[in-house]
PyMOL commands that place a pseudoatom at each C-alpha (Angstrom):
pseudoatom trace, name=CA, resn=MET, resi=1, chain=A, elem=C, hetatm=0, pos=[1.447, -23.387, 9.128]
pseudoatom trace, name=CA, resn=GLN, resi=2, chain=A, elem=C, hetatm=0, pos=[0.141, -20.581, 11.379]
pseudoatom trace, name=CA, resn=ASP, resi=3, chain=A, elem=C, hetatm=0, pos=[3.240, -18.530, 10.612]
pseudoatom trace, name=CA, resn=GLY, resi=4, chain=A, elem=C, hetatm=0, pos=[2.540, -18.998, 6.896]
pseudoatom trace, name=CA, resn=LEU, resi=5, chain=A, elem=C, hetatm=0, pos=[-1.040, -17.772, 7.312]
pseudoatom trace, name=CA, resn=ARG, resi=6, chain=A, elem=C, hetatm=0, pos=[0.172, -14.743, 9.282]
pseudoatom trace, name=CA, resn=ARG, resi=7, chain=A, elem=C, hetatm=0, pos=[2.759, -13.924, 6.613]
pseudoatom trace, name=CA, resn=MET, resi=8, chain=A, elem=C, hetatm=0, pos=[0.138, -14.273, 3.840]
pseudoatom trace, name=CA, resn=ASP, resi=9, chain=A, elem=C, hetatm=0, pos=[-2.185, -11.923, 5.729]
pseudoatom trace, name=CA, resn=GLN, resi=10, chain=A, elem=C, hetatm=0, pos=[0.672, -9.430, 6.053]
pseudoatom trace, name=CA, resn=ALA, resi=11, chain=A, elem=C, hetatm=0, pos=[1.367, -9.638, 2.299]
pseudoatom trace, name=CA, resn=VAL, resi=12, chain=A, elem=C, hetatm=0, pos=[-2.304, -8.953, 1.492]
pseudoatom trace, name=CA, resn=GLU, resi=13, chain=A, elem=C, hetatm=0, pos=[-2.455, -6.095, 4.002]
pseudoatom trace, name=CA, resn=HIS, resi=14, chain=A, elem=C, hetatm=0, pos=[0.718, -4.598, 2.547]
pseudoatom trace, name=CA, resn=ALA, resi=15, chain=A, elem=C, hetatm=0, pos=[-0.766, -4.742, -0.977]
pseudoatom trace, name=CA, resn=ARG, resi=16, chain=A, elem=C, hetatm=0, pos=[-3.927, -2.992, 0.238]
pseudoatom trace, name=CA, resn=ASN, resi=17, chain=A, elem=C, hetatm=0, pos=[-1.892, -0.291, 1.978]
pseudoatom trace, name=CA, resn=GLU, resi=18, chain=A, elem=C, hetatm=0, pos=[0.093, 0.249, -1.220]
pseudoatom trace, name=CA, resn=PHE, resi=19, chain=A, elem=C, hetatm=0, pos=[-3.192, 0.594, -3.150]
pseudoatom trace, name=CA, resn=ASN, resi=20, chain=A, elem=C, hetatm=0, pos=[-4.279, 3.334, -0.733]
pseudoatom trace, name=CA, resn=THR, resi=21, chain=A, elem=C, hetatm=0, pos=[-1.217, 5.416, -1.544]
pseudoatom trace, name=CA, resn=VAL, resi=22, chain=A, elem=C, hetatm=0, pos=[-2.102, 5.509, -5.259]
pseudoatom trace, name=CA, resn=ARG, resi=23, chain=A, elem=C, hetatm=0, pos=[-3.865, 8.725, -6.128]
pseudoatom trace, name=CA, resn=THR, resi=24, chain=A, elem=C, hetatm=0, pos=[-7.434, 8.687, -7.373]
pseudoatom trace, name=CA, resn=GLY, resi=25, chain=A, elem=C, hetatm=0, pos=[-9.556, 11.688, -8.263]
pseudoatom trace, name=CA, resn=ARG, resi=26, chain=A, elem=C, hetatm=0, pos=[-10.512, 12.149, -4.602]
pseudoatom trace, name=CA, resn=ALA, resi=27, chain=A, elem=C, hetatm=0, pos=[-8.565, 13.564, -1.688]
pseudoatom trace, name=CA, resn=SER, resi=28, chain=A, elem=C, hetatm=0, pos=[-7.451, 11.048, 0.926]
pseudoatom trace, name=CA, resn=ALA, resi=29, chain=A, elem=C, hetatm=0, pos=[-4.995, 11.452, 3.790]
pseudoatom trace, name=CA, resn=ALA, resi=30, chain=A, elem=C, hetatm=0, pos=[-3.571, 8.022, 2.840]
pseudoatom trace, name=CA, resn=LEU, resi=31, chain=A, elem=C, hetatm=0, pos=[-2.097, 9.664, -0.281]
pseudoatom trace, name=CA, resn=LEU, resi=32, chain=A, elem=C, hetatm=0, pos=[0.558, 11.210, 1.931]
pseudoatom trace, name=CA, resn=ASP, resi=33, chain=A, elem=C, hetatm=0, pos=[1.448, 8.050, 3.895]
pseudoatom trace, name=CA, resn=ARG, resi=34, chain=A, elem=C, hetatm=0, pos=[4.705, 7.530, 1.993]
pseudoatom trace, name=CA, resn=ILE, resi=35, chain=A, elem=C, hetatm=0, pos=[5.848, 11.161, 2.290]
pseudoatom trace, name=CA, resn=VAL, resi=36, chain=A, elem=C, hetatm=0, pos=[8.946, 11.390, 4.487]
pseudoatom trace, name=CA, resn=ILE, resi=37, chain=A, elem=C, hetatm=0, pos=[10.470, 14.704, 5.577]
pseudoatom trace, name=CA, resn=ASP, resi=38, chain=A, elem=C, hetatm=0, pos=[14.084, 15.389, 6.506]
pseudoatom trace, name=CA, resn=TYR, resi=39, chain=A, elem=C, hetatm=0, pos=[13.324, 16.970, 9.884]
pseudoatom trace, name=CA, resn=TYR, resi=40, chain=A, elem=C, hetatm=0, pos=[16.424, 18.032, 11.825]
pseudoatom trace, name=CA, resn=GLY, resi=41, chain=A, elem=C, hetatm=0, pos=[18.467, 15.330, 10.119]
pseudoatom trace, name=CA, resn=GLN, resi=42, chain=A, elem=C, hetatm=0, pos=[15.887, 12.598, 10.813]
pseudoatom trace, name=CA, resn=GLU, resi=43, chain=A, elem=C, hetatm=0, pos=[13.716, 10.935, 8.157]
pseudoatom trace, name=CA, resn=THR, resi=44, chain=A, elem=C, hetatm=0, pos=[10.248, 11.488, 9.653]
pseudoatom trace, name=CA, resn=PRO, resi=45, chain=A, elem=C, hetatm=0, pos=[6.840, 10.480, 8.219]
pseudoatom trace, name=CA, resn=LEU, resi=46, chain=A, elem=C, hetatm=0, pos=[4.625, 13.470, 7.426]
pseudoatom trace, name=CA, resn=LYS, resi=47, chain=A, elem=C, hetatm=0, pos=[1.796, 12.208, 9.638]
pseudoatom trace, name=CA, resn=GLN, resi=48, chain=A, elem=C, hetatm=0, pos=[4.124, 12.552, 12.669]
pseudoatom trace, name=CA, resn=LEU, resi=49, chain=A, elem=C, hetatm=0, pos=[4.821, 16.207, 11.856]
pseudoatom trace, name=CA, resn=ALA, resi=50, chain=A, elem=C, hetatm=0, pos=[1.385, 17.519, 10.939]
pseudoatom trace, name=CA, resn=THR, resi=51, chain=A, elem=C, hetatm=0, pos=[-2.365, 17.105, 11.070]
pseudoatom trace, name=CA, resn=ILE, resi=52, chain=A, elem=C, hetatm=0, pos=[-3.797, 16.102, 7.695]
pseudoatom trace, name=CA, resn=ASN, resi=53, chain=A, elem=C, hetatm=0, pos=[-7.439, 16.935, 6.946]
pseudoatom trace, name=CA, resn=VAL, resi=54, chain=A, elem=C, hetatm=0, pos=[-9.797, 16.510, 3.994]
pseudoatom trace, name=CA, resn=PRO, resi=55, chain=A, elem=C, hetatm=0, pos=[-12.035, 19.618, 4.101]
pseudoatom trace, name=CA, resn=GLU, resi=56, chain=A, elem=C, hetatm=0, pos=[-13.358, 19.088, 0.545]
pseudoatom trace, name=CA, resn=PRO, resi=57, chain=A, elem=C, hetatm=0, pos=[-13.458, 16.120, -1.862]
pseudoatom trace, name=CA, resn=ARG, resi=58, chain=A, elem=C, hetatm=0, pos=[-10.563, 17.574, -3.885]
pseudoatom trace, name=CA, resn=MET, resi=59, chain=A, elem=C, hetatm=0, pos=[-8.525, 19.301, -1.172]
pseudoatom trace, name=CA, resn=LEU, resi=60, chain=A, elem=C, hetatm=0, pos=[-6.120, 18.208, 1.544]
pseudoatom trace, name=CA, resn=THR, resi=61, chain=A, elem=C, hetatm=0, pos=[-4.908, 20.552, 4.253]
pseudoatom trace, name=CA, resn=ILE, resi=62, chain=A, elem=C, hetatm=0, pos=[-1.740, 19.950, 6.202]
pseudoatom trace, name=CA, resn=GLN, resi=63, chain=A, elem=C, hetatm=0, pos=[-1.222, 21.812, 9.459]
pseudoatom trace, name=CA, resn=PRO, resi=64, chain=A, elem=C, hetatm=0, pos=[2.341, 21.308, 10.749]
pseudoatom trace, name=CA, resn=PHE, resi=65, chain=A, elem=C, hetatm=0, pos=[2.811, 21.071, 14.509]
pseudoatom trace, name=CA, resn=ASP, resi=66, chain=A, elem=C, hetatm=0, pos=[6.009, 23.095, 14.015]
pseudoatom trace, name=CA, resn=PRO, resi=67, chain=A, elem=C, hetatm=0, pos=[5.456, 25.968, 11.522]
pseudoatom trace, name=CA, resn=SER, resi=68, chain=A, elem=C, hetatm=0, pos=[9.203, 26.048, 10.771]
pseudoatom trace, name=CA, resn=SER, resi=69, chain=A, elem=C, hetatm=0, pos=[8.856, 22.652, 9.047]
pseudoatom trace, name=CA, resn=MET, resi=70, chain=A, elem=C, hetatm=0, pos=[6.526, 24.019, 6.335]
pseudoatom trace, name=CA, resn=LYS, resi=71, chain=A, elem=C, hetatm=0, pos=[9.237, 24.469, 3.710]
pseudoatom trace, name=CA, resn=GLN, resi=72, chain=A, elem=C, hetatm=0, pos=[10.555, 20.911, 4.186]
pseudoatom trace, name=CA, resn=ILE, resi=73, chain=A, elem=C, hetatm=0, pos=[7.015, 19.493, 3.972]
pseudoatom trace, name=CA, resn=GLU, resi=74, chain=A, elem=C, hetatm=0, pos=[6.275, 21.437, 0.778]
pseudoatom trace, name=CA, resn=LYS, resi=75, chain=A, elem=C, hetatm=0, pos=[9.576, 20.332, -0.736]
pseudoatom trace, name=CA, resn=ALA, resi=76, chain=A, elem=C, hetatm=0, pos=[8.933, 16.652, 0.102]
pseudoatom trace, name=CA, resn=ILE, resi=77, chain=A, elem=C, hetatm=0, pos=[5.468, 16.799, -1.500]
pseudoatom trace, name=CA, resn=GLN, resi=78, chain=A, elem=C, hetatm=0, pos=[6.800, 18.482, -4.645]
pseudoatom trace, name=CA, resn=GLU, resi=79, chain=A, elem=C, hetatm=0, pos=[9.592, 15.909, -4.985]
pseudoatom trace, name=CA, resn=SER, resi=80, chain=A, elem=C, hetatm=0, pos=[7.211, 12.960, -4.508]
pseudoatom trace, name=CA, resn=ASP, resi=81, chain=A, elem=C, hetatm=0, pos=[5.676, 11.036, -7.416]
pseudoatom trace, name=CA, resn=LEU, resi=82, chain=A, elem=C, hetatm=0, pos=[2.178, 12.339, -6.588]
pseudoatom trace, name=CA, resn=GLY, resi=83, chain=A, elem=C, hetatm=0, pos=[2.299, 15.210, -9.068]
pseudoatom trace, name=CA, resn=LEU, resi=84, chain=A, elem=C, hetatm=0, pos=[0.707, 17.655, -6.617]
pseudoatom trace, name=CA, resn=THR, resi=85, chain=A, elem=C, hetatm=0, pos=[1.547, 21.312, -6.030]
pseudoatom trace, name=CA, resn=PRO, resi=86, chain=A, elem=C, hetatm=0, pos=[1.250, 22.565, -2.440]
pseudoatom trace, name=CA, resn=SER, resi=87, chain=A, elem=C, hetatm=0, pos=[0.566, 26.179, -1.469]
pseudoatom trace, name=CA, resn=ASN, resi=88, chain=A, elem=C, hetatm=0, pos=[0.723, 27.651, 2.016]
pseudoatom trace, name=CA, resn=ASP, resi=89, chain=A, elem=C, hetatm=0, pos=[-0.692, 30.663, 3.817]
pseudoatom trace, name=CA, resn=GLY, resi=90, chain=A, elem=C, hetatm=0, pos=[1.831, 30.618, 6.662]
pseudoatom trace, name=CA, resn=LYS, resi=91, chain=A, elem=C, hetatm=0, pos=[-0.236, 28.335, 8.909]
pseudoatom trace, name=CA, resn=VAL, resi=92, chain=A, elem=C, hetatm=0, pos=[-1.701, 25.657, 6.655]
pseudoatom trace, name=CA, resn=ILE, resi=93, chain=A, elem=C, hetatm=0, pos=[-0.473, 23.934, 3.501]
pseudoatom trace, name=CA, resn=ARG, resi=94, chain=A, elem=C, hetatm=0, pos=[-3.252, 23.442, 0.970]
pseudoatom trace, name=CA, resn=LEU, resi=95, chain=A, elem=C, hetatm=0, pos=[-2.956, 20.585, -1.470]
pseudoatom trace, name=CA, resn=PRO, resi=96, chain=A, elem=C, hetatm=0, pos=[-5.529, 20.727, -4.300]
pseudoatom trace, name=CA, resn=ILE, resi=97, chain=A, elem=C, hetatm=0, pos=[-6.147, 17.366, -5.975]
pseudoatom trace, name=CA, resn=PRO, resi=98, chain=A, elem=C, hetatm=0, pos=[-6.614, 18.010, -9.714]
pseudoatom trace, name=CA, resn=GLN, resi=99, chain=A, elem=C, hetatm=0, pos=[-8.922, 15.958, -11.910]
pseudoatom trace, name=CA, resn=LEU, resi=100, chain=A, elem=C, hetatm=0, pos=[-7.053, 13.015, -13.432]
pseudoatom trace, name=CA, resn=THR, resi=101, chain=A, elem=C, hetatm=0, pos=[-6.613, 12.889, -17.191]
pseudoatom trace, name=CA, resn=GLU, resi=102, chain=A, elem=C, hetatm=0, pos=[-7.576, 9.716, -19.055]
pseudoatom trace, name=CA, resn=GLU, resi=103, chain=A, elem=C, hetatm=0, pos=[-3.897, 9.054, -19.785]
pseudoatom trace, name=CA, resn=ARG, resi=104, chain=A, elem=C, hetatm=0, pos=[-2.937, 9.447, -16.117]
pseudoatom trace, name=CA, resn=ARG, resi=105, chain=A, elem=C, hetatm=0, pos=[-5.789, 7.129, -15.075]
pseudoatom trace, name=CA, resn=LYS, resi=106, chain=A, elem=C, hetatm=0, pos=[-4.449, 4.415, -17.386]
pseudoatom trace, name=CA, resn=GLU, resi=107, chain=A, elem=C, hetatm=0, pos=[-0.935, 4.873, -15.960]
pseudoatom trace, name=CA, resn=LEU, resi=108, chain=A, elem=C, hetatm=0, pos=[-2.288, 4.559, -12.416]
pseudoatom trace, name=CA, resn=VAL, resi=109, chain=A, elem=C, hetatm=0, pos=[-4.189, 1.378, -13.329]
pseudoatom trace, name=CA, resn=LYS, resi=110, chain=A, elem=C, hetatm=0, pos=[-0.887, -0.088, -14.564]
pseudoatom trace, name=CA, resn=VAL, resi=111, chain=A, elem=C, hetatm=0, pos=[0.795, 0.909, -11.292]
pseudoatom trace, name=CA, resn=VAL, resi=112, chain=A, elem=C, hetatm=0, pos=[-1.979, -0.703, -9.238]
pseudoatom trace, name=CA, resn=ARG, resi=113, chain=A, elem=C, hetatm=0, pos=[-1.834, -3.894, -11.321]
pseudoatom trace, name=CA, resn=HIS, resi=114, chain=A, elem=C, hetatm=0, pos=[1.922, -4.037, -10.724]
pseudoatom trace, name=CA, resn=LEU, resi=115, chain=A, elem=C, hetatm=0, pos=[1.386, -3.614, -6.969]
pseudoatom trace, name=CA, resn=ALA, resi=116, chain=A, elem=C, hetatm=0, pos=[-1.215, -6.401, -7.043]
pseudoatom trace, name=CA, resn=GLU, resi=117, chain=A, elem=C, hetatm=0, pos=[1.214, -8.701, -8.852]
pseudoatom trace, name=CA, resn=GLU, resi=118, chain=A, elem=C, hetatm=0, pos=[3.856, -7.984, -6.207]
pseudoatom trace, name=CA, resn=GLY, resi=119, chain=A, elem=C, hetatm=0, pos=[1.300, -8.941, -3.545]
pseudoatom trace, name=CA, resn=ARG, resi=120, chain=A, elem=C, hetatm=0, pos=[0.436, -12.182, -5.360]
pseudoatom trace, name=CA, resn=ILE, resi=121, chain=A, elem=C, hetatm=0, pos=[4.137, -13.029, -5.664]
pseudoatom trace, name=CA, resn=ALA, resi=122, chain=A, elem=C, hetatm=0, pos=[4.628, -12.427, -1.931]
pseudoatom trace, name=CA, resn=VAL, resi=123, chain=A, elem=C, hetatm=0, pos=[1.727, -14.780, -1.125]
pseudoatom trace, name=CA, resn=ARG, resi=124, chain=A, elem=C, hetatm=0, pos=[3.070, -17.464, -3.482]
pseudoatom trace, name=CA, resn=ASN, resi=125, chain=A, elem=C, hetatm=0, pos=[6.529, -17.141, -1.914]
pseudoatom trace, name=CA, resn=VAL, resi=126, chain=A, elem=C, hetatm=0, pos=[5.021, -17.815, 1.506]
pseudoatom trace, name=CA, resn=ARG, resi=127, chain=A, elem=C, hetatm=0, pos=[3.266, -20.884, 0.071]
pseudoatom trace, name=CA, resn=ARG, resi=128, chain=A, elem=C, hetatm=0, pos=[6.560, -22.103, -1.377]
pseudoatom trace, name=CA, resn=ASP, resi=129, chain=A, elem=C, hetatm=0, pos=[8.307, -21.646, 1.994]
pseudoatom trace, name=CA, resn=VAL, resi=130, chain=A, elem=C, hetatm=0, pos=[5.587, -23.547, 3.884]
pseudoatom trace, name=CA, resn=VAL, resi=131, chain=A, elem=C, hetatm=0, pos=[5.603, -26.427, 1.365]
pseudoatom trace, name=CA, resn=HIS, resi=132, chain=A, elem=C, hetatm=0, pos=[9.404, -26.567, 1.530]
pseudoatom trace, name=CA, resn=HIS, resi=133, chain=A, elem=C, hetatm=0, pos=[9.261, -26.674, 5.339]
pseudoatom trace, name=CA, resn=MET, resi=134, chain=A, elem=C, hetatm=0, pos=[6.730, -29.536, 5.219]
pseudoatom trace, name=CA, resn=LYS, resi=135, chain=A, elem=C, hetatm=0, pos=[8.998, -31.501, 2.857]
pseudoatom trace, name=CA, resn=GLU, resi=136, chain=A, elem=C, hetatm=0, pos=[11.884, -31.034, 5.308]
pseudoatom trace, name=CA, resn=LEU, resi=137, chain=A, elem=C, hetatm=0, pos=[9.712, -32.385, 8.135]
pseudoatom trace, name=CA, resn=VAL, resi=138, chain=A, elem=C, hetatm=0, pos=[8.794, -35.418, 6.003]
pseudoatom trace, name=CA, resn=ASN, resi=139, chain=A, elem=C, hetatm=0, pos=[12.466, -36.042, 5.214]
pseudoatom trace, name=CA, resn=LYS, resi=140, chain=A, elem=C, hetatm=0, pos=[13.297, -35.915, 8.937]
pseudoatom trace, name=CA, resn=GLY, resi=141, chain=A, elem=C, hetatm=0, pos=[10.481, -38.365, 9.630]
pseudoatom trace, name=CA, resn=GLU, resi=142, chain=A, elem=C, hetatm=0, pos=[8.573, -35.941, 11.877]
pseudoatom trace, name=CA, resn=VAL, resi=143, chain=A, elem=C, hetatm=0, pos=[5.520, -35.853, 9.589]
pseudoatom trace, name=CA, resn=GLY, resi=144, chain=A, elem=C, hetatm=0, pos=[3.978, -38.523, 7.387]
pseudoatom trace, name=CA, resn=ALA, resi=145, chain=A, elem=C, hetatm=0, pos=[3.305, -38.216, 3.657]
pseudoatom trace, name=CA, resn=ASP, resi=146, chain=A, elem=C, hetatm=0, pos=[-0.475, -38.067, 4.255]
pseudoatom trace, name=CA, resn=GLU, resi=147, chain=A, elem=C, hetatm=0, pos=[-0.110, -35.115, 6.618]
pseudoatom trace, name=CA, resn=GLU, resi=148, chain=A, elem=C, hetatm=0, pos=[2.196, -33.418, 4.102]
pseudoatom trace, name=CA, resn=HIS, resi=149, chain=A, elem=C, hetatm=0, pos=[-0.399, -33.856, 1.347]
pseudoatom trace, name=CA, resn=ARG, resi=150, chain=A, elem=C, hetatm=0, pos=[-3.214, -32.480, 3.560]
pseudoatom trace, name=CA, resn=SER, resi=151, chain=A, elem=C, hetatm=0, pos=[-1.030, -29.520, 4.552]
pseudoatom trace, name=CA, resn=GLU, resi=152, chain=A, elem=C, hetatm=0, pos=[-0.178, -28.755, 0.936]
pseudoatom trace, name=CA, resn=GLU, resi=153, chain=A, elem=C, hetatm=0, pos=[-3.887, -28.778, 0.059]
pseudoatom trace, name=CA, resn=ARG, resi=154, chain=A, elem=C, hetatm=0, pos=[-4.678, -26.435, 2.983]
pseudoatom trace, name=CA, resn=VAL, resi=155, chain=A, elem=C, hetatm=0, pos=[-1.835, -24.095, 2.031]
pseudoatom trace, name=CA, resn=GLN, resi=156, chain=A, elem=C, hetatm=0, pos=[-2.982, -24.049, -1.601]
pseudoatom trace, name=CA, resn=LYS, resi=157, chain=A, elem=C, hetatm=0, pos=[-6.550, -23.260, -0.501]
pseudoatom trace, name=CA, resn=LEU, resi=158, chain=A, elem=C, hetatm=0, pos=[-5.280, -20.408, 1.713]
pseudoatom trace, name=CA, resn=THR, resi=159, chain=A, elem=C, hetatm=0, pos=[-3.092, -19.143, -1.127]
pseudoatom trace, name=CA, resn=ASP, resi=160, chain=A, elem=C, hetatm=0, pos=[-6.065, -19.092, -3.507]
pseudoatom trace, name=CA, resn=GLU, resi=161, chain=A, elem=C, hetatm=0, pos=[-8.176, -17.206, -0.941]
pseudoatom trace, name=CA, resn=GLN, resi=162, chain=A, elem=C, hetatm=0, pos=[-5.452, -14.616, -0.318]
pseudoatom trace, name=CA, resn=ILE, resi=163, chain=A, elem=C, hetatm=0, pos=[-4.840, -14.069, -4.032]
pseudoatom trace, name=CA, resn=LYS, resi=164, chain=A, elem=C, hetatm=0, pos=[-8.595, -13.674, -4.573]
pseudoatom trace, name=CA, resn=SER, resi=165, chain=A, elem=C, hetatm=0, pos=[-8.591, -11.074, -1.801]
pseudoatom trace, name=CA, resn=ILE, resi=166, chain=A, elem=C, hetatm=0, pos=[-5.829, -9.138, -3.586]
pseudoatom trace, name=CA, resn=ASP, resi=167, chain=A, elem=C, hetatm=0, pos=[-7.687, -9.441, -6.910]
pseudoatom trace, name=CA, resn=ASP, resi=168, chain=A, elem=C, hetatm=0, pos=[-10.900, -8.123, -5.314]
pseudoatom trace, name=CA, resn=ALA, resi=169, chain=A, elem=C, hetatm=0, pos=[-9.032, -5.146, -3.841]
pseudoatom trace, name=CA, resn=LEU, resi=170, chain=A, elem=C, hetatm=0, pos=[-7.442, -4.561, -7.271]
pseudoatom trace, name=CA, resn=LYS, resi=171, chain=A, elem=C, hetatm=0, pos=[-10.844, -4.510, -9.023]
pseudoatom trace, name=CA, resn=HIS, resi=172, chain=A, elem=C, hetatm=0, pos=[-12.161, -2.054, -6.433]
pseudoatom trace, name=CA, resn=LYS, resi=173, chain=A, elem=C, hetatm=0, pos=[-9.138, 0.252, -6.802]
pseudoatom trace, name=CA, resn=GLU, resi=174, chain=A, elem=C, hetatm=0, pos=[-9.260, 0.108, -10.625]
pseudoatom trace, name=CA, resn=ALA, resi=175, chain=A, elem=C, hetatm=0, pos=[-12.941, 1.092, -10.548]
pseudoatom trace, name=CA, resn=GLU, resi=176, chain=A, elem=C, hetatm=0, pos=[-12.111, 3.941, -8.157]
pseudoatom trace, name=CA, resn=ILE, resi=177, chain=A, elem=C, hetatm=0, pos=[-9.321, 5.202, -10.443]
pseudoatom trace, name=CA, resn=LEU, resi=178, chain=A, elem=C, hetatm=0, pos=[-11.366, 4.964, -13.645]
pseudoatom trace, name=CA, resn=GLU, resi=179, chain=A, elem=C, hetatm=0, pos=[-14.422, 6.637, -12.085]
pseudoatom trace, name=CA, resn=VAL, resi=180, chain=A, elem=C, hetatm=0, pos=[-14.806, 10.108, -13.582]
for i in range(1, 180): cmd.bond("trace and resi %d" % i, "trace and resi %d" % (i + 1))
show_as sticks, trace
zoom trace
């Protein structure tokens, strides 16, 4: 039961982290969390290779620890699905965040809704696993039918709470995306 709760919490946290990587009209260092650079043959997350700052609401600056990695960082950003164009001055990579078009906002809302559905599915899968485990314990005679029923009710209540948490995060992210 505790393992199920932990796994549900992880599913919700994962959904929230995925929401943070979806671009809104504002600059956020979390936008670059999924950027991975081929650094000396190793796939390395950008945040391990550079300092990322938000000097203005619509600007990110990336200062690589190793200036020779600038080209790889720029290339990784250009090839990502963020739709951003980096520019560098030799020391710092500047990443302007353009205003989102209405069409792009609607696309991003669809992406966020899809991510939320994946989170809900993950939570429901954990519920299914816990219920299945309880049924196995009943079949082995380790747990009575009453305890199984109480456990199923508790798991369903936890599932509903976790899904509500994902839905609340979804509403917040949708509002953030649609805000002009």
